[in-house]
VOPA-294828 format. One record per atom (N, C-alpha, C): residue in three letters; x, y, z. Coordinates in steps of 0.1 Angstrom, whole numbers, padded with zeros to 4 digits, always signed. Layout:
ALAXYZ
...
This chain:
MET+0396-0062+0175
MET+0383-0061+0166
MET+0378-0047+0168
GLN+0374-0042+0157
GLN+0368-0027+0156
GLN+0357-0027+0145
LEU+0346-0021+0151
LEU+0335-0019+0140
LEU+0339-0009+0131
ASN+0336-0010+0119
ASN+0340+0000+0108
ASN+0331+0013+0108
GLN+0335+0023+0101
GLN+0326+0036+0101
GLN+0313+0034+0096
ALA+0311+0025+0087
ALA+0298+0023+0082
ALA+0288+0018+0091
THR+0292+0010+0100
THR+0285+0005+0111
THR+0280+0016+0122
ASP+0290+0025+0124
ASP+0288+0036+0133
ASP+0277+0045+0126
TYR+0278+0047+0113
TYR+0268+0055+0106
TYR+0255+0048+0105
ALA+0255+0035+0104
ALA+0242+0028+0105
ALA+0236+0028+0118
PHE+0243+0027+0128
PHE+0236+0029+0143
PHE+0230+0043+0142
ARG+0237+0053+0138
ARG+0232+0068+0139
ARG+0218+0068+0132
ALA+0218+0063+0118
ALA+0207+0063+0110
ALA+0195+0055+0117
VAL+0197+0043+0121
VAL+0188+0036+0127
VAL+0181+0044+0140
LEU+0190+0048+0148
LEU+0186+0056+0159
LEU+0179+0068+0156
HIS+0183+0075+0146
HIS+0175+0086+0141
HIS+0161+0082+0138
LEU+0159+0071+0131
LEU+0147+0066+0127
LEU+0137+0061+0139
SER+0144+0056+0147
SER+0138+0051+0160
SER+0132+0061+0169
ALA+0138+0073+0168
ALA+0134+0083+0177
ALA+0120+0090+0170
LEU+0117+0087+0158
LEU+0106+0094+0151
LEU+0094+0085+0156
PRO+0082+0093+0154
PRO+0068+0085+0156
PRO+0068+0072+0146
PRO+0062+0062+0150
PRO+0060+0050+0144
PRO+0055+0053+0129
GLY+0061+0048+0119
GLY+0058+0050+0104
GLY+0063+0062+0098
GLU+0067+0072+0105
GLU+0072+0084+0100
GLU+0084+0082+0091
LYS+0083+0089+0077
LYS+0093+0087+0068
LYS+0102+0100+0069
VAL+0114+0099+0067
VAL+0123+0111+0063
VAL+0133+0108+0053
THR+0137+0119+0046
THR+0146+0117+0035
THR+0159+0113+0039
ALA+0167+0109+0031
ALA+0181+0106+0033
ALA+0188+0119+0036
GLN+0186+0129+0031
GLN+0192+0142+0033
GLN+0189+0147+0047
THR+0177+0143+0052
THR+0174+0148+0066
THR+0182+0140+0076
ILE+0184+0127+0073
ILE+0193+0118+0082
ILE+0207+0123+0079
ALA+0212+0125+0069
ALA+0226+0128+0066
ALA+0231+0142+0073
THR+0221+0151+0072
THR+0223+0163+0078
THR+0223+0163+0094
ALA+0212+0156+0100
ALA+0211+0156+0113
ALA+0221+0148+0120
GLN+0226+0137+0113
GLN+0236+0128+0119
GLN+0250+0130+0114
GLU+0252+0139+0106
GLU+0265+0142+0101
GLU+0272+0132+0092
ILE+0265+0126+0084
ILE+0269+0114+0075
ILE+0270+0118+0062
PRO+0281+0116+0055
PRO+0281+0119+0041
PRO+0271+0113+0033
MET+0264+0121+0024
MET+0253+0114+0018
MET+0255+0103+0009
ARG+0266+0102+0001
ARG+0269+0090-0006
ARG+0272+0078+0002
PHE+0279+0079+0013
PHE+0280+0068+0023
PHE+0268+0064+0029
LEU+0259+0074+0033
LEU+0245+0070+0038
LEU+0237+0062+0029
LEU+0237+0067+0016
LEU+0229+0058+0007
LEU+0232+0044+0005
LYS+0246+0041+0006
LYS+0251+0027+0006
LYS+0246+0020+0017
ILE+0247+0027+0029
ILE+0242+0021+0042
ILE+0229+0018+0043
MET+0222+0027+0037
MET+0205+0025+0037
MET+0202+0013+0028
ARG+0210+0011+0017
ARG+0207-0001+0009
ARG+0209-0014+0018
SER+0219-0014+0025
SER+0223-0025+0032
SER+0211-0029+0043
LEU+0209-0017+0050
LEU+0198-0019+0061
LEU+0185-0023+0054
THR+0183-0018+0042
THR+0168-0022+0034
THR+0169-0036+0032
GLN+0181-0042+0027
GLN+0181-0055+0022
GLN+0181-0064+0035
ALA+0185-0060+0046
ALA+0184-0066+0059
ALA+0170-0066+0066
LYS+0160-0059+0059
LYS+0146-0055+0063
LYS+0146-0049+0077
ILE+0157-0040+0079
ILE+0155-0032+0091
ILE+0149-0019+0089
ILE+0152-0013+0077
ILE+0144-0001+0072
ILE+0137-0005+0059
LYS+0127+0005+0056
LYS+0119+0004+0043
LYS+0123+0017+0035
SER+0124+0015+0022
SER+0127+0026+0013
SER+0113+0030+0007
PHE+0111+0042+0005
PHE+0098+0047-0004
PHE+0103+0056-0013
ARG+0100+0053-0025
ARG+0103+0061-0039
ARG+0093+0074-0040
GLY+0097+0082-0048
GLY+0089+0093-0052
GLY+0090+0106-0045
VAL+0080+0114-0048
VAL+0080+0127-0040
VAL+0077+0125-0025
GLU+0070+0118-0022
GLU+0067+0115-0008
GLU+0075+0104-0003
GLY+0087+0102-0009
GLY+0096+0091-0006
GLY+0104+0094+0007
GLY+0112+0084+0011
GLY+0121+0086+0022
GLY+0124+0072+0028
TYR+0127+0072+0040
TYR+0131+0061+0048
TYR+0123+0059+0061
ALA+0119+0047+0065
ALA+0113+0044+0077
ALA+0117+0031+0083
LEU+0115+0029+0095
LEU+0119+0016+0102
LEU+0109+0005+0095
ALA+0113-0006+0092
ALA+0106-0018+0086
ALA+0098-0026+0097
LYS+0103-0023+0110
LYS+0097-0029+0121
LYS+0097-0021+0133
PRO+0092-0024+0144
PRO+0094-0016+0156
PRO+0107-0015+0162
PRO+0111-0004+0167
PRO+0125-0003+0172
PRO+0128-0013+0184
GLU+0119-0017+0190
GLU+0123-0028+0200
GLU+0126-0041+0194
LYS+0122-0042+0182
LYS+0126-0054+0176
LYS+0139-0054+0167
ILE+0146-0042+0168
ILE+0159-0041+0161
ILE+0169-0039+0171
THR+0180-0048+0170
THR+0190-0049+0180
THR+0202-0043+0173
LEU+0213-0040+0182
LEU+0226-0037+0178
LEU+0232-0049+0169
LEU+0230-0061+0175
LEU+0234-0071+0166
LEU+0229-0071+0151
ASP+0215-0068+0150
ASP+0209-0069+0138
ASP+0217-0058+0128
VAL+0220-0047+0134
VAL+0225-0036+0125
VAL+0240-0040+0122
ILE+0248-0044+0132
ILE+0262-0048+0128
ILE+0261-0059+0118
GLU+0253-0069+0118
GLU+0253-0079+0109
GLU+0249-0074+0096
ALA+0241-0065+0094
ALA+0235-0060+0081
ALA+0247-0053+0074
ILE+0256-0047+0082
ILE+0267-0039+0076
ILE+0280-0048+0074
GLU+0282-0056+0084
GLU+0295-0062+0085
GLU+0295-0077+0082
GLY+0282-0084+0084
GLY+0281-0098+0083
GLY+0282-0103+0096
PRO+0282-0117+0097
PRO+0281-0123+0110
PRO+0294-0120+0118
ILE+0293-0120+0131
ILE+0305-0117+0141
ILE+0312-0129+0142
ARG+0324-0128+0139
ARG+0334-0139+0141
ARG+0347-0133+0145
ILE+0350-0136+0159
ILE+0362-0130+0163
ILE+0375-0137+0159
ASN+0373-0150+0154
ASN+0385-0156+0149
ASN+0380-0166+0138
ARG+0387-0169+0127
ARG+0383-0176+0116
ARG+0379-0190+0119
CYS+0385-0195+0129
CYS+0381-0209+0132
CYS+0368-0211+0140
LEU+0362-0199+0143
LEU+0349-0201+0148
LEU+0339-0200+0138
LEU+0343-0195+0126
LEU+0334-0196+0114
LEU+0335-0210+0107
ASP+0347-0216+0107
ASP+0347-0229+0101
ASP+0360-0235+0107
GLN+0359-0246+0113
GLN+0368-0253+0121
GLN+0380-0258+0111
SER+0377-0260+0098
SER+0388-0263+0090
SER+0398-0252+0087
TYR+0395-0241+0092
TYR+0405-0230+0090
TYR+0417-0232+0101
CYS+0416-0239+0109
CYS+0426-0243+0120
CYS+0437-0252+0113
THR+0449-0245+0111
THR+0459-0253+0104
THR+0465-0265+0112
LYS+0461-0264+0125
LYS+0465-0277+0133
LYS+0455-0287+0134
HIS+0443-0283+0130
HIS+0431-0292+0128
HIS+0427-0297+0142
TRP+0428-0287+0152
TRP+0426-0289+0165
TRP+0415-0281+0172
ALA+0408-0275+0165
ALA+0397-0266+0169
ALA+0388-0271+0180
PRO+0383-0282+0179
PRO+0374-0287+0189
PRO+0381-0291+0204
HIS+0394-0291+0203
HIS+0402-0294+0214
HIS+0410-0283+0220
CYS+0412-0272+0212
CYS+0419-0260+0215
CYS+0414-0252+0226
PRO+0422-0250+0237
PRO+0417-0241+0247
PRO+0415-0227+0244
VAL+0423-0223+0233
VAL+0421-0209+0228
VAL+0406-0209+0221
HIS+0404-0218+0212
HIS+0392-0218+0206
HIS+0379-0218+0214
TYR+0381-0226+0224
TYR+0369-0227+0235
TYR+0367-0214+0241
ILE+0378-0206+0246
ILE+0376-0194+0253
ILE+0371-0184+0242
LEU+0376-0183+0230
LEU+0372-0173+0220
LEU+0358-0176+0215
GLU+0352-0188+0216
GLU+0339-0191+0212
GLU+0329-0187+0223
LYS+0334-0188+0236
LYS+0327-0183+0248
LYS+0325-0168+0248
ILE+0337-0162+0243
ILE+0336-0147+0244
ILE+0327-0142+0232
GLN+0330-0149+0221
GLN+0321-0147+0209
GLN+0305-0148+0212
ASN+0301-0158+0218
ASN+0288-0161+0221
ASN+0283-0150+0230
ASN+0290-0146+0241
ASN+0286-0136+0251
ASN+0286-0123+0245
LEU+0294-0119+0235
LEU+0293-0108+0228
LEU+0280-0106+0219
ILE+0277-0117+0211
ILE+0266-0117+0204
ILE+0252-0116+0212
GLN+0252-0123+0223
GLN+0241-0122+0233
GLN+0240-0108+0238
GLU+0249-0101+0242
GLU+0250-0088+0247
GLU+0244-0078+0237
LEU+0249-0079+0225
LEU+0245-0071+0213
LEU+0230-0074+0212
ALA+0225-0086+0211
ALA+0212-0089+0209
ALA+0203-0086+0221
ASP+0210-0083+0231
ASP+0200-0078+0244
ASP+0197-0062+0243
HIS+0202-0056+0234
HIS+0200-0040+0233
HIS+0193-0036+0220
ASN+0181-0031+0223
ASN+0175-0027+0211
ASN+0172-0011+0210
PHE+0167-0007+0198
PHE+0169+0007+0194
PHE+0157+0014+0201
ALA+0146+0008+0207
ALA+0136+0015+0213
ALA+0143+0020+0228
GLU+0150+0011+0233
GLU+0158+0015+0245
GLU+0168+0025+0243
LEU+0176+0023+0232
LEU+0186+0033+0230
LEU+0181+0048+0226
ALA+0168+0047+0219
ALA+0163+0061+0215
ALA+0158+0068+0228
LYS+0152+0060+0238
LYS+0149+0066+0251
LYS+0160+0071+0258
LYS+0172+0064+0257
LYS+0183+0069+0265
LYS+0189+0081+0259
SER+0189+0083+0244
SER+0195+0093+0237
SER+0189+0107+0238
HIS+0176+0108+0242
HIS+0170+0120+0244
HIS+0172+0128+0231
LEU+0170+0121+0220
LEU+0173+0130+0206
LEU+0161+0139+0204
THR+0163+0151+0209
THR+0153+0161+0206
THR+0157+0170+0193
GLN+0168+0169+0189
GLN+0172+0177+0179
GLN+0171+0171+0164
ILE+0163+0160+0164
ILE+0159+0152+0151
ILE+0150+0162+0144
């Protein structure tokens, strides 16, 4: 399992916004330049983050982007799911009917994978962007 490049860029964009004073807006170009994200790719990512209500988009001359909620309420899990959808490390964990043996509830592999998935989800949910922004010491924003 590997997170895609869009998710990495989404982490960078949300971290960038998290390091700003509350409510401050910045342009996509500012984020793209500071975080070394191709502008076209960033705009697509920002649409997904806006749809997930992680960030807000403002139009017009004074437009830009800002967090939609405080960074302590935005987790790594929120960003991953906004970009990639729900975390499922095996398709039988999404829907037991995907098991061609029809054994999912009794399968020892299913049981362990479900436990690992639940631990991964919990760990990602335990880390928020306020905490990450403090650790990153982003002074070059």
